[in-house]
C-alpha positions in Angstrom: -41.3 53.2 110.4 -41.0 49.6 109.6 -37.3 49.3 108.6 -34.8 48.1 111.1 -32.6 50.9 112.3 -29.9 48.9 113.9 -27.1 48.7 111.4 -23.5 48.2 112.3 -21.6 46.4 114.9 -22.1 46.7 118.6 -19.2 48.4 120.4 -16.2 46.1 120.9 -16.6 44.0 117.8 -19.1 41.9 115.9 -22.0 40.1 117.6 -21.1 36.7 119.0 -21.8 33.7 116.9 -24.2 31.0 118.0 -27.7 30.9 119.6 -27.1 33.9 121.9 -25.8 36.9 119.9 -24.5 39.8 122.0 -27.2 42.4 122.2 -26.7 46.0 121.0 -26.2 48.5 123.8 -28.6 51.2 124.6 -26.1 53.8 123.3 -25.8 51.9 120.0 -29.6 51.7 119.6 -30.2 55.3 120.6 -27.5 56.6 118.2 -28.9 54.5 115.4 -32.4 55.8 116.0 -31.2 59.4 116.2 -29.3 59.0 112.9 -32.2 57.3 111.0 -35.3 59.1 112.4 -35.9 62.7 111.3 -36.7 65.8 113.4 -39.2 68.5 112.6 -36.9 70.0 110.1 -36.3 66.7 108.3 -32.8 66.2 109.7 -31.3 63.4 111.7 -31.6 64.0 115.5 -28.9 65.4 117.7 -29.1 65.7 121.4 -30.4 69.2 121.4 -33.2 68.5 118.8 -34.2 65.3 120.5 -34.4 67.1 123.8 -36.6 69.7 122.2 -38.8 67.0 120.6 -39.4 65.6 124.1 -40.4 69.0 125.4 -42.7 69.5 122.4 -44.7 66.3 123.1 -48.4 67.1 124.1 -47.9 65.5 127.5 -44.2 64.7 127.9 -43.7 61.8 130.3 -40.4 63.3 131.4 -38.1 66.2 130.8 -35.0 65.1 129.2 -32.0 67.4 128.9 -29.8 67.3 125.8 -26.8 66.6 128.2 -28.5 63.4 129.4 -29.3 62.4 125.8 -25.7 63.0 124.8 -24.5 60.8 127.8 -26.9 58.0 126.9 -26.0 58.1 123.2 -22.3 58.3 124.1 -22.4 55.3 126.5 -21.4 57.4 129.5 -24.7 56.6 131.2 -26.7 53.5 130.5 -29.4 53.4 133.2 -32.2 55.9 132.3 -35.4 56.0 134.2 -38.5 54.4 132.7 -40.0 57.9 132.1 -36.9 58.9 130.2 -37.1 55.8 128.0 -40.8 56.4 127.3 -40.2 60.0 126.5 -37.3 59.3 124.1 -39.3 56.5 122.3 -42.4 58.7 121.9 -40.3 61.6 120.6 -38.5 59.4 118.1 -41.8 58.3 116.5 -43.4 55.9 119.0 -40.5 53.4 118.9 -41.4 50.3 121.1 -39.6 51.0 124.4 -38.4 47.4 124.6 -36.1 48.2 121.7 -33.8 50.2 124.0 -33.3 47.3 126.4 -30.1 45.3 126.0 -31.5 42.0 124.9 -30.8 40.3 121.5 -34.5 39.6 121.0 -35.1 43.4 121.2 -32.5 44.4 118.6 -34.9 43.8 115.7 -36.9 47.0 115.5 -39.0 46.0 112.5 -40.2 42.9 114.5 -41.0 44.9 117.6 -42.9 47.4 115.5 -44.9 44.6 113.8 -45.6 43.1 117.3 -47.4 46.4 118.2 -50.2 45.1 115.9 -52.7 42.9 117.7 -53.3 40.8 114.6 -49.5 40.1 114.4 -49.5 39.0 118.1 -52.5 36.7 117.4 -50.6 35.2 114.4 -47.6 34.5 116.7 -49.8 32.8 119.3 -51.2 30.6 116.5 -47.8 29.7 115.3 -46.6 28.9 118.8 -47.2 25.1 119.0 -46.9 24.2 115.3 -44.1 21.9 114.3 -41.1 23.6 112.6 -42.0 22.4 109.2 -45.4 23.9 109.5 -44.0 27.2 110.6 -41.6 27.2 107.6 -44.5 26.5 105.2 -46.5 29.4 106.7 -43.4 31.7 106.2 -43.0 30.5 102.6 -46.7 31.2 101.9 -46.6 34.7 103.5 -43.5 35.5 101.4 -45.4 34.5 98.2 -48.4 36.6 99.3 -46.2 39.6 99.9 -44.6 39.2 96.5 -48.1 38.7 94.8 -49.3 41.9 96.5 -46.3 43.9 95.4 -45.0 44.4 98.9 -41.2 44.6 99.6 -39.6 41.4 100.8 -38.6 41.0 104.4 -34.8 40.4 104.8 -33.8 37.0 106.2 -31.1 37.1 108.9 -29.6 33.8 107.6 -31.3 31.5 110.1 -34.0 30.7 107.6 -36.8 31.6 110.0 -37.4 35.0 108.5 -37.3 36.9 111.8 -34.4 39.2 110.9 -33.3 39.1 114.5 -29.5 39.6 113.7 -28.2 42.9 112.5 -27.6 42.5 108.8 -25.4 45.1 107.3 -22.2 46.7 108.6 -22.3 50.5 108.1 -19.0 52.2 107.4 -17.9 54.5 110.2 -18.6 58.2 109.4 -15.8 60.7 109.8 -16.5 63.5 112.2 -16.5 67.1 111.0 -14.3 69.4 113.0 -16.2 72.2 114.8 -15.5 75.9 114.0 -14.3 78.0 116.8 -17.8 79.5 117.3 -19.3 76.0 117.3 -16.7 74.7 119.8 -17.4 77.7 122.1 -21.2 77.1 121.9 -20.7 73.3 122.5 -18.6 74.1 125.6 -21.2 76.6 126.9 -24.0 74.0 126.3 -22.0 71.3 128.1 -21.5 73.6 131.1 -25.3 74.3 131.1 -26.0 70.6 131.3 -23.9 70.1 134.5 
């Protein structure tokens, strides 16, 4: 996927203004990925289906229980093992693992996915020492080429550099559906299993 999946505000308010915006938390990023990526049945992931997706990997790097996934997505736990991060990222469609790290430079999923391409990395190295005016000219040229080729435009985060590093849209909070008695009983049983 090439579209950024981090919509909304980080917990506790909007990102800080200035050169160092507050990064999104692991919980925010994981919840966003689970909501926007689809499981084998074409539905958004929940803890149980993501846990099953990890188990279904050809060579899963780690076993990840749905209780652990729920704790990570809920913010009750924020320090998973590297193997867990790799397993979750692989199950979610080969998301770059850096995306789950709490750093503002890693909030832009589209940029991280583009960085996976060796040609994109080569382009970044070539742009590295150019004066700012030259870099802006290259960006303008690439935007024109994308338009000429009929490709969708890449959203600008407002800095004028075309990186899309800041989260753009604020997604309205979704109301939660109440569980039926049967669903609540199953949820309680599942929670006890995870202990």
